[in-house]
C-alpha positions as CSV (number, residue, x, y, z in Angstrom):
1,M,13.7,-7.7,-5.6
2,N,10.6,-6.0,-4.9
3,I,9.5,-2.3,-3.8
4,F,6.2,-3.0,-1.3
5,L,4.7,0.4,-0.4
6,T,2.4,-0.4,2.8
7,G,0.1,1.9,5.1
8,Y,-3.6,3.0,5.7
9,R,-6.2,3.5,3.8
10,C,-5.4,6.8,0.8
11,T,-1.8,7.1,1.9
12,G,-1.0,7.3,-2.1
13,K,0.2,3.4,-2.7
14,T,-1.7,3.4,-5.6
15,S,-0.8,7.2,-6.9
16,V,2.5,6.7,-6.1
17,G,3.1,2.6,-6.8
18,K,2.3,3.6,-10.9
19,S,4.3,6.5,-10.9
20,L,6.7,4.9,-9.4
21,A,6.9,1.7,-11.4
22,Q,6.8,3.6,-14.7
23,T,9.8,5.7,-12.9
24,L,11.6,1.9,-12.9
25,G,10.1,0.8,-16.1
26,W,8.9,-2.1,-14.1
27,S,4.6,-3.7,-13.1
28,F,2.4,-2.6,-10.7
29,V,0.6,-4.2,-9.0
30,D,-3.0,-3.3,-6.3
31,A,-3.0,-6.5,-4.3
32,D,-6.2,-5.1,-3.1
33,L,-7.1,-5.3,-6.9
34,E,-5.5,-7.8,-7.8
35,L,-7.6,-9.5,-4.1
36,V,-10.8,-8.6,-5.6
37,D,-9.8,-10.0,-9.3
38,R,-9.6,-13.7,-8.3
39,Y,-12.3,-13.7,-6.1
40,G,-15.0,-12.1,-7.6
41,M,-16.0,-9.6,-5.0
42,T,-15.4,-6.3,-3.7
43,I,-13.4,-5.7,-0.4
44,S,-16.8,-4.7,1.0
45,E,-18.9,-8.2,-0.4
46,I,-16.3,-10.3,1.0
47,V,-16.6,-8.9,4.8
48,S,-19.5,-8.3,4.8
49,K,-20.3,-12.6,3.4
50,E,-17.4,-13.6,5.0
51,G,-16.0,-11.6,7.7
52,W,-12.5,-9.8,8.1
53,K,-10.7,-12.9,9.2
54,S,-11.7,-14.2,5.3
55,F,-10.3,-11.8,3.9
56,R,-7.2,-11.3,5.9
57,E,-6.6,-15.2,4.6
58,K,-7.4,-14.0,1.0
59,E,-5.1,-10.7,1.5
60,K,-2.3,-13.5,2.8
61,S,-3.1,-15.3,0.0
62,I,-1.7,-12.3,-3.0
63,L,0.7,-11.1,-1.5
64,K,2.4,-14.6,-0.9
65,G,1.8,-15.6,-4.5
66,L,3.2,-11.2,-4.9
67,S,6.3,-12.2,-3.5
68,V,7.8,-14.7,-6.1
69,L,8.0,-12.0,-8.9
70,D,10.8,-9.7,-8.6
71,K,11.1,-5.8,-10.2
72,H,7.3,-4.8,-9.4
73,V,6.2,-2.0,-8.1
74,I,3.0,-3.8,-5.3
75,A,1.1,-1.9,-3.2
76,T,-0.4,-3.6,-0.6
77,G,-3.7,-3.7,1.5
78,G,-3.5,-1.3,4.9
79,G,-3.6,-4.2,7.3
80,V,-1.1,-6.2,5.2
81,I,1.0,-5.7,8.2
82,L,-0.9,-7.1,10.8
83,D,0.7,-10.6,10.2
84,I,3.8,-11.5,10.8
85,E,4.2,-13.8,7.5
86,N,3.4,-11.1,5.5
87,V,6.1,-8.5,6.1
88,E,8.0,-11.4,6.4
89,R,8.1,-11.9,2.5
90,M,7.7,-8.5,1.6
91,K,11.4,-8.8,3.7
92,K,13.0,-11.3,1.6
93,S,11.0,-10.1,-1.7
94,G,12.5,-6.9,-1.7
95,T,12.0,-3.7,0.0
96,I,8.9,-2.3,2.4
97,I,8.6,2.0,2.3
98,W,5.8,3.1,4.8
99,L,4.0,6.0,2.9
100,K,2.8,8.5,5.9
101,A,0.1,10.7,5.8
102,T,-2.2,12.4,8.2
103,T,-5.6,11.8,9.8
104,E,-6.6,15.0,8.1
105,T,-4.9,13.9,4.9
106,I,-6.5,10.7,5.0
107,K,-10.2,12.0,6.1
108,E,-9.7,14.2,3.2
109,R,-8.9,11.9,0.2
110,I,-10.9,8.8,1.0
111,A,-13.6,11.9,0.9
112,Q,-12.9,12.3,-1.8
113,D,-12.2,8.9,-3.3
114,Q,-14.7,6.8,-5.4
115,N,-13.2,3.4,-4.1
116,T,-14.1,4.1,-0.7
117,E,-16.7,2.6,-0.1
118,D,-16.2,-1.0,-2.5
119,L,-12.5,-1.4,-1.6
120,R,-12.2,0.4,1.8
121,P,-15.6,-0.6,4.1
122,S,-15.5,0.4,7.5
123,L,-12.7,-0.9,10.0
124,T,-15.0,0.7,12.8
125,S,-18.3,1.4,13.6
126,K,-17.5,4.4,15.2
127,G,-16.6,7.6,13.1
128,L,-14.4,8.0,10.0
129,I,-11.8,10.4,12.7
130,K,-12.1,8.6,15.5
131,E,-11.6,5.1,13.3
132,I,-8.3,6.5,11.5
133,K,-6.7,7.4,14.4
134,E,-7.0,5.1,16.5
135,T,-7.0,2.5,13.6
136,L,-3.1,4.9,12.5
137,S,-2.3,4.5,16.8
138,D,-2.1,1.4,16.9
139,R,-0.5,0.3,13.5
140,K,2.0,2.2,13.9
141,P,4.3,0.3,16.4
142,L,3.4,-2.3,13.0
143,Y,4.3,-0.4,10.1
144,E,8.0,1.0,11.5
145,S,9.7,-2.0,12.6
146,A,7.8,-3.4,9.4
147,M,9.6,-0.9,6.9
148,N,13.0,-0.2,5.5
149,F,12.1,4.0,5.4
150,S,9.3,5.6,5.3
151,V,7.9,8.9,3.4
152,D,5.3,11.9,4.2
153,T,3.1,12.1,1.8
154,D,1.1,15.1,2.9
155,D,0.6,18.5,0.1
156,R,4.1,16.2,-1.8
157,S,3.5,15.9,-5.5
158,I,4.0,11.9,-6.5
159,D,7.0,13.1,-8.0
160,Y,8.8,14.0,-5.2
161,I,7.8,11.0,-3.5
162,C,9.2,8.8,-6.6
163,D,11.8,11.2,-6.5
164,R,12.4,10.6,-2.5
165,I,11.5,6.3,-2.2
166,I,14.4,6.2,-5.1
167,G,17.0,8.2,-3.7
168,E,17.2,6.5,-0.1
169,L,16.2,3.4,-2.6
170,K,19.7,4.7,-4.1
171,I,19.2,3.2,-7.8
172,C,21.1,5.2,-10.1
173,P,20.1,7.7,-12.0
174,A,21.8,6.1,-15.3
175,T,19.1,3.2,-14.8
176,V,15.5,5.6,-14.4
177,S,17.0,8.2,-16.1
178,E,15.3,7.2,-20.3
179,N,11.6,6.3,-17.9
180,Y,11.8,10.1,-16.7
181,S,11.8,11.3,-20.3
182,K,8.8,9.2,-21.2
């Protein structure tokens, strides 16, 4: 079983994923960073040189490889749910958790994130707030249909979010208690 963290940019997938994996004693993988490593270009470079379609094909290839793993927490790209085959692959391989945040929280986190330029190219030519609102609105039904459950990350600590996930998954605390002390 794997845990797939989905959600819009800057909703906490990587930060929560690293902490959750450590707590569970599992491995963590950031799918976007795997893609960058494999193809030797940033996401912005791929999109600029090859277009979004090529990026989505590369993203699908990465997810296919990650889905055969076991006991991994995988932070997916925000648009991975746009492809039904990706969703089906994640559902067969584990649990899908939608990490949610408000437009304002996402905007603040994007402004603070040093990786935004390379890993999070603009999805539209619209302003940031309009892009976030429209993209969230468009993707909401896709996240809802893909997820096993969701967790709100607004004004929540990483520890709180991890505890919520572990509680929802009903993972026996005895199996993770020794990892809490690390």
